[in-house]
Structure formats: C-alpha cells, structure tokens
C-alpha beads as a LAMMPS data file, in Angstrom:
LAMMPS data file: protein, C-alpha beads

305 atoms
304 bonds

1 atom types
1 bond types

-500.0 500.0 xlo xhi
-500.0 500.0 ylo yhi
-500.0 500.0 zlo zhi

Masses

1 110.0

Atoms # bond

1 1 1 -310.943 -15.561 -96.955
2 1 1 -315.571 -15.465 -96.860
3 1 1 -317.752 -16.801 -99.571
4 1 1 -320.506 -14.468 -100.531
5 1 1 -323.570 -15.361 -100.229
6 1 1 -325.888 -15.326 -103.576
7 1 1 -330.032 -14.807 -103.336
8 1 1 -331.907 -14.521 -100.234
9 1 1 -332.789 -15.384 -97.286
10 1 1 -336.001 -17.403 -96.654
11 1 1 -337.647 -14.451 -94.298
12 1 1 -336.225 -11.401 -97.811
13 1 1 -338.480 -13.682 -99.787
14 1 1 -340.862 -13.933 -97.369
15 1 1 -340.376 -10.154 -96.898
16 1 1 -340.291 -9.140 -100.086
17 1 1 -343.822 -11.344 -101.330
18 1 1 -345.651 -9.914 -97.872
19 1 1 -344.962 -6.010 -99.737
20 1 1 -346.017 -7.808 -103.723
21 1 1 -348.998 -9.066 -102.078
22 1 1 -350.057 -5.560 -100.589
23 1 1 -349.333 -3.380 -104.182
24 1 1 -351.218 -5.762 -105.358
25 1 1 -354.439 -5.871 -103.092
26 1 1 -353.768 -1.856 -103.370
27 1 1 -353.732 -2.125 -107.308
28 1 1 -356.790 -4.465 -107.914
29 1 1 -358.764 -2.273 -104.904
30 1 1 -358.465 1.055 -107.203
31 1 1 -358.553 -0.430 -110.050
32 1 1 -362.569 -2.390 -108.709
33 1 1 -363.130 1.136 -107.599
34 1 1 -362.214 2.461 -110.961
35 1 1 -364.711 0.312 -112.702
36 1 1 -367.747 1.250 -110.499
37 1 1 -367.060 4.489 -110.609
38 1 1 -366.857 4.126 -114.324
39 1 1 -369.988 2.154 -114.613
40 1 1 -372.426 4.549 -111.998
41 1 1 -371.319 7.562 -114.531
42 1 1 -372.293 5.374 -117.585
43 1 1 -375.781 4.423 -116.155
44 1 1 -375.991 8.011 -114.933
45 1 1 -375.165 9.148 -118.398
46 1 1 -378.035 7.014 -119.901
47 1 1 -380.997 7.836 -117.031
48 1 1 -379.882 11.712 -118.325
49 1 1 -380.693 10.653 -121.970
50 1 1 -383.492 9.526 -120.825
51 1 1 -384.758 12.489 -119.297
52 1 1 -383.360 14.853 -120.996
53 1 1 -385.837 13.167 -124.071
54 1 1 -388.630 13.596 -122.062
55 1 1 -387.785 17.412 -120.766
56 1 1 -387.485 17.908 -125.218
57 1 1 -391.004 16.384 -126.028
58 1 1 -392.655 18.786 -122.607
59 1 1 -390.429 21.877 -123.676
60 1 1 -391.662 21.852 -127.141
61 1 1 -395.255 21.337 -125.484
62 1 1 -394.905 23.398 -123.138
63 1 1 -393.340 26.827 -125.286
64 1 1 -396.032 26.027 -127.640
65 1 1 -398.684 26.327 -125.406
66 1 1 -402.263 27.773 -126.563
67 1 1 -405.010 29.221 -125.030
68 1 1 -407.306 29.725 -127.953
69 1 1 -410.609 32.023 -127.172
70 1 1 -412.317 29.381 -129.766
71 1 1 -412.239 26.861 -129.383
72 1 1 -413.445 24.106 -127.156
73 1 1 -411.085 21.690 -126.822
74 1 1 -408.606 24.917 -125.527
75 1 1 -407.503 23.251 -121.973
76 1 1 -404.620 23.356 -119.329
77 1 1 -405.212 21.196 -117.454
78 1 1 -402.179 19.570 -114.728
79 1 1 -401.928 16.973 -111.655
80 1 1 -405.371 15.935 -111.855
81 1 1 -407.349 19.436 -111.890
82 1 1 -411.079 19.091 -111.528
83 1 1 -412.076 19.335 -115.464
84 1 1 -415.685 19.818 -116.496
85 1 1 -415.071 17.196 -119.280
86 1 1 -414.488 13.408 -118.549
87 1 1 -410.638 12.726 -119.336
88 1 1 -408.597 9.718 -118.396
89 1 1 -406.341 10.526 -115.210
90 1 1 -403.259 11.904 -116.508
91 1 1 -400.528 14.176 -115.911
92 1 1 -400.623 17.293 -117.522
93 1 1 -403.586 18.414 -121.059
94 1 1 -402.994 20.828 -122.643
95 1 1 -403.749 22.156 -126.246
96 1 1 -400.207 23.653 -128.572
97 1 1 -400.172 25.453 -131.504
98 1 1 -397.515 23.904 -134.201
99 1 1 -397.844 26.261 -136.378
100 1 1 -397.127 23.513 -139.316
101 1 1 -400.713 21.672 -140.729
102 1 1 -399.748 18.127 -142.442
103 1 1 -401.059 17.895 -145.862
104 1 1 -400.402 14.906 -147.025
105 1 1 -401.267 11.687 -146.494
106 1 1 -398.737 10.222 -144.424
107 1 1 -398.952 6.666 -146.187
108 1 1 -397.556 7.951 -149.283
109 1 1 -395.049 10.289 -147.978
110 1 1 -391.849 7.545 -146.897
111 1 1 -390.532 10.045 -144.059
112 1 1 -394.137 11.276 -142.610
113 1 1 -394.768 6.872 -143.100
114 1 1 -391.544 6.447 -140.878
115 1 1 -392.469 9.185 -138.103
116 1 1 -396.198 7.551 -137.552
117 1 1 -394.978 4.059 -137.903
118 1 1 -396.703 3.168 -140.998
119 1 1 -395.749 0.546 -143.972
120 1 1 -396.677 1.673 -147.433
121 1 1 -399.027 -1.397 -148.744
122 1 1 -401.565 -1.206 -151.094
123 1 1 -404.053 -2.374 -148.981
124 1 1 -403.626 0.505 -146.717
125 1 1 -402.746 3.025 -149.618
126 1 1 -405.454 6.048 -149.278
127 1 1 -405.408 8.359 -152.911
128 1 1 -404.315 12.120 -151.984
129 1 1 -407.433 13.412 -152.726
130 1 1 -408.732 11.740 -149.647
131 1 1 -406.634 13.154 -147.310
132 1 1 -408.078 15.928 -145.176
133 1 1 -405.733 18.157 -143.886
134 1 1 -404.865 18.711 -139.914
135 1 1 -405.147 21.789 -138.725
136 1 1 -402.150 23.270 -137.174
137 1 1 -403.171 22.791 -133.601
138 1 1 -402.940 19.954 -131.042
139 1 1 -404.059 17.889 -128.359
140 1 1 -401.389 16.686 -125.977
141 1 1 -401.214 14.245 -123.131
142 1 1 -398.528 13.092 -120.784
143 1 1 -399.843 10.327 -118.242
144 1 1 -397.607 7.646 -116.655
145 1 1 -398.183 3.930 -116.007
146 1 1 -396.883 3.364 -112.762
147 1 1 -397.429 -0.377 -113.106
148 1 1 -395.204 -0.591 -115.761
149 1 1 -393.070 3.109 -115.635
150 1 1 -393.993 3.964 -118.855
151 1 1 -393.918 7.285 -119.442
152 1 1 -396.807 8.092 -122.246
153 1 1 -397.121 11.089 -124.221
154 1 1 -400.421 11.046 -126.773
155 1 1 -401.364 13.542 -129.424
156 1 1 -404.122 13.986 -131.094
157 1 1 -404.755 16.478 -134.690
158 1 1 -408.433 16.910 -134.383
159 1 1 -410.068 18.965 -131.749
160 1 1 -411.796 16.627 -130.283
161 1 1 -411.262 15.583 -126.364
162 1 1 -413.227 12.778 -126.157
163 1 1 -410.228 11.094 -128.858
164 1 1 -408.171 10.487 -125.673
165 1 1 -409.810 8.520 -124.172
166 1 1 -409.872 6.085 -127.559
167 1 1 -406.480 4.396 -127.682
168 1 1 -404.203 3.336 -130.791
169 1 1 -402.353 0.663 -130.183
170 1 1 -400.845 1.104 -134.220
171 1 1 -398.593 4.444 -133.076
172 1 1 -396.053 3.650 -130.278
173 1 1 -396.652 6.669 -127.326
174 1 1 -394.140 5.788 -124.400
175 1 1 -391.179 7.970 -124.498
176 1 1 -389.713 7.107 -121.450
177 1 1 -390.006 3.845 -119.522
178 1 1 -388.415 2.634 -115.261
179 1 1 -390.720 5.899 -114.487
180 1 1 -390.869 5.792 -110.983
181 1 1 -392.850 9.311 -110.702
182 1 1 -393.106 12.652 -112.228
183 1 1 -394.278 15.672 -110.387
184 1 1 -395.501 18.897 -111.860
185 1 1 -395.463 22.256 -110.630
186 1 1 -397.120 25.665 -112.345
187 1 1 -395.743 28.944 -111.265
188 1 1 -398.730 31.147 -110.963
189 1 1 -398.023 35.098 -111.840
190 1 1 -400.019 36.681 -109.850
191 1 1 -400.159 34.979 -106.346
192 1 1 -395.828 34.499 -107.108
193 1 1 -396.045 30.816 -105.611
194 1 1 -395.696 27.211 -107.321
195 1 1 -398.994 25.521 -107.078
196 1 1 -399.381 21.311 -107.906
197 1 1 -402.171 21.968 -110.556
198 1 1 -403.837 24.208 -112.937
199 1 1 -406.918 24.096 -114.534
200 1 1 -407.359 26.040 -117.424
201 1 1 -410.548 25.515 -119.103
202 1 1 -412.300 26.879 -122.698
203 1 1 -416.106 26.657 -121.401
204 1 1 -414.550 27.767 -117.767
205 1 1 -413.454 31.019 -119.637
206 1 1 -415.994 32.023 -121.238
207 1 1 -417.817 31.747 -118.215
208 1 1 -415.587 33.854 -116.446
209 1 1 -414.912 36.307 -118.202
210 1 1 -418.798 36.869 -118.929
211 1 1 -418.756 37.100 -114.940
212 1 1 -416.159 39.769 -115.054
213 1 1 -417.610 41.846 -117.858
214 1 1 -420.595 41.611 -115.872
215 1 1 -418.857 42.971 -112.621
216 1 1 -417.480 45.554 -114.613
217 1 1 -420.369 47.008 -116.340
218 1 1 -421.430 47.301 -112.352
219 1 1 -418.081 49.431 -111.484
220 1 1 -417.002 47.100 -108.984
221 1 1 -413.299 48.584 -108.299
222 1 1 -410.169 45.949 -109.996
223 1 1 -408.569 44.994 -106.625
224 1 1 -412.324 42.635 -106.565
225 1 1 -411.693 41.793 -110.408
226 1 1 -408.333 41.098 -110.218
227 1 1 -408.930 39.328 -107.212
228 1 1 -411.957 36.799 -109.140
229 1 1 -409.366 36.603 -111.685
230 1 1 -406.226 34.544 -109.733
231 1 1 -409.149 33.188 -107.544
232 1 1 -408.073 28.607 -108.398
233 1 1 -411.630 27.182 -107.811
234 1 1 -412.636 23.780 -108.656
235 1 1 -415.362 24.639 -110.798
236 1 1 -414.212 27.698 -112.609
237 1 1 -410.428 27.479 -112.581
238 1 1 -407.881 29.647 -114.150
239 1 1 -408.573 31.916 -116.578
240 1 1 -405.009 32.071 -118.086
241 1 1 -401.836 29.184 -118.562
242 1 1 -398.697 29.800 -115.670
243 1 1 -395.704 31.138 -116.479
244 1 1 -393.584 28.488 -116.107
245 1 1 -393.525 24.450 -114.791
246 1 1 -391.079 22.596 -112.783
247 1 1 -390.738 19.078 -114.034
248 1 1 -389.599 16.260 -110.957
249 1 1 -388.741 13.302 -112.770
250 1 1 -387.752 10.484 -111.280
251 1 1 -385.996 7.254 -113.185
252 1 1 -385.375 3.903 -111.584
253 1 1 -381.464 3.564 -112.842
254 1 1 -380.032 1.024 -114.579
255 1 1 -377.896 0.160 -110.829
256 1 1 -381.477 -0.277 -109.349
257 1 1 -381.350 3.376 -107.562
258 1 1 -383.640 6.116 -107.812
259 1 1 -382.430 8.967 -110.165
260 1 1 -383.843 12.464 -109.983
261 1 1 -384.324 15.372 -112.444
262 1 1 -385.290 18.553 -112.370
263 1 1 -385.874 21.260 -114.398
264 1 1 -388.096 24.161 -115.520
265 1 1 -390.056 25.148 -118.780
266 1 1 -391.084 28.607 -119.209
267 1 1 -394.739 29.134 -121.638
268 1 1 -394.303 32.423 -123.306
269 1 1 -397.791 31.579 -124.825
270 1 1 -399.641 35.323 -125.378
271 1 1 -402.444 34.821 -122.703
272 1 1 -406.196 35.263 -122.962
273 1 1 -406.801 39.034 -122.382
274 1 1 -408.890 40.213 -119.738
275 1 1 -411.786 43.018 -119.500
276 1 1 -410.271 46.209 -119.199
277 1 1 -406.829 44.458 -120.194
278 1 1 -405.366 47.706 -123.186
279 1 1 -404.307 45.141 -126.194
280 1 1 -401.073 47.053 -126.364
281 1 1 -400.196 45.771 -122.776
282 1 1 -401.507 42.029 -123.514
283 1 1 -400.038 39.463 -120.869
284 1 1 -396.753 37.800 -121.887
285 1 1 -396.179 35.076 -119.629
286 1 1 -392.035 34.523 -120.682
287 1 1 -391.552 37.399 -119.188
288 1 1 -391.465 35.771 -115.707
289 1 1 -391.267 32.446 -114.835
290 1 1 -390.153 30.797 -111.688
291 1 1 -386.884 30.648 -111.680
292 1 1 -386.409 34.360 -111.953
293 1 1 -385.027 33.889 -115.255
294 1 1 -385.992 34.823 -118.880
295 1 1 -386.386 31.849 -121.568
296 1 1 -384.074 29.711 -119.276
297 1 1 -384.149 26.387 -120.034
298 1 1 -381.968 24.277 -116.781
299 1 1 -381.990 20.939 -115.885
300 1 1 -380.350 19.354 -113.287
301 1 1 -380.185 16.328 -111.694
302 1 1 -380.178 14.623 -108.389
303 1 1 -377.580 11.155 -107.775
304 1 1 -379.217 8.164 -106.733
305 1 1 -380.150 7.841 -103.031

Bonds

1 1 1 2
2 1 2 3
3 1 3 4
4 1 4 5
5 1 5 6
6 1 6 7
7 1 7 8
8 1 8 9
9 1 9 10
10 1 10 11
11 1 11 12
12 1 12 13
13 1 13 14
14 1 14 15
15 1 15 16
16 1 16 17
17 1 17 18
18 1 18 19
19 1 19 20
20 1 20 21
21 1 21 22
22 1 22 23
23 1 23 24
24 1 24 25
25 1 25 26
26 1 26 27
27 1 27 28
28 1 28 29
29 1 29 30
30 1 30 31
31 1 31 32
32 1 32 33
33 1 33 34
34 1 34 35
35 1 35 36
36 1 36 37
37 1 37 38
38 1 38 39
39 1 39 40
40 1 40 41
41 1 41 42
42 1 42 43
43 1 43 44
44 1 44 45
45 1 45 46
46 1 46 47
47 1 47 48
48 1 48 49
49 1 49 50
50 1 50 51
51 1 51 52
52 1 52 53
53 1 53 54
54 1 54 55
55 1 55 56
56 1 56 57
57 1 57 58
58 1 58 59
59 1 59 60
60 1 60 61
61 1 61 62
62 1 62 63
63 1 63 64
64 1 64 65
65 1 65 66
66 1 66 67
67 1 67 68
68 1 68 69
69 1 69 70
70 1 70 71
71 1 71 72
72 1 72 73
73 1 73 74
74 1 74 75
75 1 75 76
76 1 76 77
77 1 77 78
78 1 78 79
79 1 79 80
80 1 80 81
81 1 81 82
82 1 82 83
83 1 83 84
84 1 84 85
85 1 85 86
86 1 86 87
87 1 87 88
88 1 88 89
89 1 89 90
90 1 90 91
91 1 91 92
92 1 92 93
93 1 93 94
94 1 94 95
95 1 95 96
96 1 96 97
97 1 97 98
98 1 98 99
99 1 99 100
100 1 100 101
101 1 101 102
102 1 102 103
103 1 103 104
104 1 104 105
105 1 105 106
106 1 106 107
107 1 107 108
108 1 108 109
109 1 109 110
110 1 110 111
111 1 111 112
112 1 112 113
113 1 113 114
114 1 114 115
115 1 115 116
116 1 116 117
117 1 117 118
118 1 118 119
119 1 119 120
120 1 120 121
121 1 121 122
122 1 122 123
123 1 123 124
124 1 124 125
125 1 125 126
126 1 126 127
127 1 127 128
128 1 128 129
129 1 129 130
130 1 130 131
131 1 131 132
132 1 132 133
133 1 133 134
134 1 134 135
135 1 135 136
136 1 136 137
137 1 137 138
138 1 138 139
139 1 139 140
140 1 140 141
141 1 141 142
142 1 142 143
143 1 143 144
144 1 144 145
145 1 145 146
146 1 146 147
147 1 147 148
148 1 148 149
149 1 149 150
150 1 150 151
151 1 151 152
152 1 152 153
153 1 153 154
154 1 154 155
155 1 155 156
156 1 156 157
157 1 157 158
158 1 158 159
159 1 159 160
160 1 160 161
161 1 161 162
162 1 162 163
163 1 163 164
164 1 164 165
165 1 165 166
166 1 166 167
167 1 167 168
168 1 168 169
169 1 169 170
170 1 170 171
171 1 171 172
172 1 172 173
173 1 173 174
174 1 174 175
175 1 175 176
176 1 176 177
177 1 177 178
178 1 178 179
179 1 179 180
180 1 180 181
181 1 181 182
182 1 182 183
183 1 183 184
184 1 184 185
185 1 185 186
186 1 186 187
187 1 187 188
188 1 188 189
189 1 189 190
190 1 190 191
191 1 191 192
192 1 192 193
193 1 193 194
194 1 194 195
195 1 195 196
196 1 196 197
197 1 197 198
198 1 198 199
199 1 199 200
200 1 200 201
201 1 201 202
202 1 202 203
203 1 203 204
204 1 204 205
205 1 205 206
206 1 206 207
207 1 207 208
208 1 208 209
209 1 209 210
210 1 210 211
211 1 211 212
212 1 212 213
213 1 213 214
214 1 214 215
215 1 215 216
216 1 216 217
217 1 217 218
218 1 218 219
219 1 219 220
220 1 220 221
221 1 221 222
222 1 222 223
223 1 223 224
224 1 224 225
225 1 225 226
226 1 226 227
227 1 227 228
228 1 228 229
229 1 229 230
230 1 230 231
231 1 231 232
232 1 232 233
233 1 233 234
234 1 234 235
235 1 235 236
236 1 236 237
237 1 237 238
238 1 238 239
239 1 239 240
240 1 240 241
241 1 241 242
242 1 242 243
243 1 243 244
244 1 244 245
245 1 245 246
246 1 246 247
247 1 247 248
248 1 248 249
249 1 249 250
250 1 250 251
251 1 251 252
252 1 252 253
253 1 253 254
254 1 254 255
255 1 255 256
256 1 256 257
257 1 257 258
258 1 258 259
259 1 259 260
260 1 260 261
261 1 261 262
262 1 262 263
263 1 263 264
264 1 264 265
265 1 265 266
266 1 266 267
267 1 267 268
268 1 268 269
269 1 269 270
270 1 270 271
271 1 271 272
272 1 272 273
273 1 273 274
274 1 274 275
275 1 275 276
276 1 276 277
277 1 277 278
278 1 278 279
279 1 279 280
280 1 280 281
281 1 281 282
282 1 282 283
283 1 283 284
284 1 284 285
285 1 285 286
286 1 286 287
287 1 287 288
288 1 288 289
289 1 289 290
290 1 290 291
291 1 291 292
292 1 292 293
293 1 293 294
294 1 294 295
295 1 295 296
296 1 296 297
297 1 297 298
298 1 298 299
299 1 299 300
300 1 300 301
301 1 301 302
302 1 302 303
303 1 303 304
304 1 304 305
C-alpha cells in the first residue's frame, strides 16, 4: 500500500516562487508606468493652466485693441518693431478700448482694493472727491524677463507712453512663471502672410495719411496707393492693425521638459479709414484671420521634447 504524498517538492516550490516573482515584477512595472503617466499628465495640465491664463489675458487685450486716430498714445507695436517713441524692449505694446471707466477710488472700494492689491488704511485713504476718473482706454505692455522666466503684463490707465519706463513694485504684474519664450506672429490681411513684427503708431499714421491724401489729390492710381499702405518700413510703419495674432508659448514644465502651446487670436477692431475708403465698407479685421476661421480661438499644445 503506497503512502500519498502531501505538499510540494522542492522543484515545485521553486517554480511557484519564480512564477510569483515574474507576476509581481510585471505588476510593479505596470504600476510604476501608470504612476509616471499620471504625474506627466498632471504636470501637463498645470502647464496648460498657465498657458490658458496667459492666452486669456492676450485674448482680452487683442480683442479690445483700439487704433485711435486722435490720441498720440495709440499704438500696436509687436516684437520690438522700430518705434518713434523711446520705449523699453517688449514683446507687445498696444492700446485697448475697455469700454469701462473707473469712477471710484480703489482705496474706498474693497473689491477694487483687492484687485489692485491695496490695503485700506487711514494714512493712504483719499476722499472720494479727490479721485480723478480714468479714461476708458488703456495702454498694455507684455514683456519677458529671460533671467527669471517671468512674463509681465503692465497696464497704464493714463495716455502717456513714458509711464511704461516707471516701475511700480506695489502692483504685481507677473502673469506666468517658468516661461522660456513667447513668439508672436501677425497676419497681414493685405499681403496674406504672417509677419514677425508690426508697427502701428498714431503719429506715423497721420504722416502717411497726409502723404496718401496728397497722392490721391495728384491723381495717382489706386494700385500705387495700395502698395504704399501695405509697405512695412522702419520709418513709416503700418497703417492698420493685423487681423490675427499667433502666439507660441514655451513653458518649462514641472518635469524639466519644455511644453509648447500655440493659439491664434483674431483681432476684430474697427480699422482706421484710408483715403478713398467708403464709410460703409470700412475694413473690419474680424472677417478674416490667419487661420481662415471666423472668430475662433483654439489652443494646441506640443508635449515636452
């Protein structure tokens, strides 16, 4: 009578341990890969939130771009284009029409005080009658500090370009950190091409208007006039705003890799009238933008390299 064997032999136990080790290692690799993918996704989402905030500011300002014909401070200068006014180097200068006038002292309004980062106190509080209402236009400047990676947005509510040279440390203007670069391209509706710089300034616009008016009075052909208006010169500048701006934003991701985001923002501002332009056919740049779409603003991203 044979005795029934109970338990595993040594070989069977070793085989079972090897199989268990292989399964455990596979589960560990899968779990580690899943955790790394989750961290990468979270880092990308954080970078996308930063890019979305930057694009929100740019969209708000570009859609409110205002080429005033009666204000010497009206301008739209991008990517360090030659300027007739001595201004600090920046990515973009533009004048905007907000359509809202601030009529109360921010020291007396807790909401405005919070937005302006002001703390009410008995020493700096002004009376309501001493507060001068601001105009409904603003001058906006975007500039990048390449040493710190900080992207700044400075707003001046007074029509004086020289105020950009004065820094106010009490008002925070940093809208993004860890920015490697930001590139702007401007869609020329006349040439039907992207340009790396743009220079619209009200003094230059007045000079060109006088030249075009004189040419029109002398009976020159419309073709030569159109060629003059679309010329991009360091001395004359542009007579209209671009119809769209393409922004390429590169951010240093949390994982150390650069993250690239691209968007196109149309400009729907009423363009200044040129000589011999009918009033009912004034150009509105919102009808055409660089992407061939009407009033669209999409953000695309490129992953870390």
